[in-house]
C-alpha positions in Angstrom: -4.5 29.1 2.7 -2.3 27.4 0.1 0.1 29.4 -2.1 2.4 28.1 -4.8 5.4 28.5 -2.6 4.1 26.4 0.2 6.1 23.2 0.7 4.1 19.9 0.4 5.2 18.1 3.6 3.7 14.7 2.7 5.8 11.6 2.6 6.4 9.7 -0.7 3.7 7.0 0.2 1.2 9.7 1.0 1.7 11.5 -2.3 1.9 8.3 -4.3 -1.5 7.1 -3.2 -3.1 10.5 -4.2 -1.6 10.5 -7.7 -3.7 9.5 -10.7 -2.6 6.4 -12.6 -1.2 8.6 -15.3 0.8 10.6 -12.8 2.1 7.4 -11.3 3.2 6.1 -14.7 4.9 9.4 -15.6 6.8 9.4 -12.3 7.7 5.7 -12.7 8.9 6.3 -16.2 11.0 9.3 -15.3 12.7 7.6 -12.4 13.4 4.2 -14.1 14.2 5.4 -17.6 17.9 6.0 -17.0 18.4 3.1 -14.7 18.3 5.4 -11.6 16.1 2.9 -9.9 14.0 -0.2 -10.6 10.3 -0.6 -10.5 10.7 -2.8 -7.4 12.7 0.0 -5.7 9.9 2.4 -6.5 7.4 0.0 -5.1 9.4 -0.2 -1.9 9.3 3.5 -1.6 5.5 3.5 -1.8 5.6 1.2 1.2 7.7 3.5 3.3 11.2 2.3 2.5 13.7 5.2 2.4 16.4 5.4 -0.3 19.8 5.1 1.3 21.5 7.6 -1.0 21.0 11.3 -0.3 21.5 12.0 -4.0 18.6 9.6 -4.9 16.3 11.3 -2.4 17.2 14.7 -3.9 16.7 13.3 -7.4 13.2 12.0 -6.6 12.2 15.3 -5.1 13.5 17.2 -8.1 11.7 14.9 -10.5 8.4 15.2 -8.6 8.8 19.0 -8.6 9.6 19.3 -12.3 7.3 16.7 -13.9 4.3 16.7 -11.4 4.4 20.3 -10.5 4.7 19.6 -6.8 6.7 21.5 -4.3 8.3 18.8 -2.2 11.6 18.4 -0.3 13.7 15.3 0.0 13.6 15.8 3.8 9.8 15.4 4.0 9.4 12.8 1.2 11.7 10.4 3.0 11.8 11.3 6.7 14.6 9.5 8.4 16.1 8.3 11.6 
């Protein structure tokens, strides 16, 4: 059973492919607006490339939580080595 506090443990590519086009545009806009990343960087993330910066991984998770209403962690969005 899913509750609001359950962590969504999907990776960034898994979540991205399930977003509507409007949600993808919103997330793309939020992440590229201040020059935090480029559209190409975001595209690479959808293909499984992991951001090098821990701060960026945390920012992506926070943005997805705030603007998409998801409960994700930077640890599961971008699993690492």
